[in-house]
N, C-alpha and C positions, 0 to 999 in steps of 0.2 A: 823248376823249369816247366812243370806242367801247366803253369799259369799262362805260358806262351801259346798253348794250343788247347785250351779248355773250352773254346767256343764263346767266351765272354770277353769282349774288347775292353771292358771296365776293369779287368784284372791285368796285372803287369808282371813280366819277368824283367829283372833289372840287375845291374852290377853296381848298385849303390849299397855297399856293405855297411854294417853298424860302425866300423872303424873309419869310414870315409868312401869317397867315390873311387871306383876302379875304371880308369881311363881306357878308351878304345885304343887299339882294336881289341875287341872281345868277341868270343864266339859262343854259340849255343849249338850243341850236338843233340840230335834227336834220332832215336831209334823208331822207325815207322812200323816196326813189328813184323814186316814181311817186305820182300822185294817189291818195288813199285815202279812203274814206268812213269817217271816224272816229266811232264811237259812244261810246267811253269811252277814257280815258287810265289807264294803270296805273303806279303808283310803288311801288317796293319800297325801304324804307329799310335802312340797314346793320343787321346783326344783332348786331354785337359791341359796340356802344356807341351812346349817344344823341347823341354829338357830331356836330353837322352834320345831324342828322335834321330834315327839313323838317316844320313843322307848319302853316305858312301858305303858300298857293301861288296861282299863276295860270297858266292855260293859253291859249296863243294859237296861231293857225294862219295860214298864208300859202300862196298859190299859187306865188309867185316868190321867197320868201326875203327880200324887201325891204319889202313892205307887210304889216303885221300887223293893224291895226284894233284893235277892242275885245277884251277877254278873252272866250274862249268858255266859260270856267269859272274860278272863283276861290272860295277857301274855306279851310277849316281841317280838318286831320285831328284830331278832338277827343280821341282816346284812343290816339294813336300812341306815347306814352311807355310805357304799360302793354302795348300791343299792337303792337309793331313788325313788322307783317307787310304783305304786299301790300295796297295801298290802290287802290280803284277810283273814279275820277272819272267819273260818267256825265254826258254832255252832254245839254242840253235837247233838242237835235235833232242828228242826224248832220251833220258838217262835212266837205266834200270838200276836201282840201288835200294838198300835197306836203310842206310844212314844218310842223314842231311846235316850239314854244317853251315850255319848261317853266321857270317862274320860282319859285325858292325865295324867298319874301318874309321868312320868319322861321324860325329853327331852335330846337330845344329847348336845346341847349348848345353852347358854343364860338361862334366867329364866322366860320364857313365853312359851305358847303353841300355835302352828300354825297348821291349817288344811286347805289344799288346796282344797280338795274334800272329802266328806263323803257320803256314800250311802249304800244301802242294796241290796241283791239279794233275790228275792222271791222264795219260794218253790212251 
């Protein structure tokens, strides 16, 4: 999972296991190490292919990593196939939480989920 937030968009976290692809929805949970006031979530898709590129997503937050509640944001990256660059998901209001769950609900191609980079912007 650390490949999704290592600062290098050339490395990837994915759900393509040795025994085959693991289809969406798939989630990546991240412990941010401390409670953070999150204003936006940043998703960078892979640059070398659209396989596994998320086009429908949901974002959840948790204080303890066990109770998640309703999505803080959900939607679609409408032009990500033609424009596979950093995507910003602005939250309606900042959320204070230690844990982030990013769910790839649907992908453009293939049957697995890929994240080149995932991050947050603090308020």
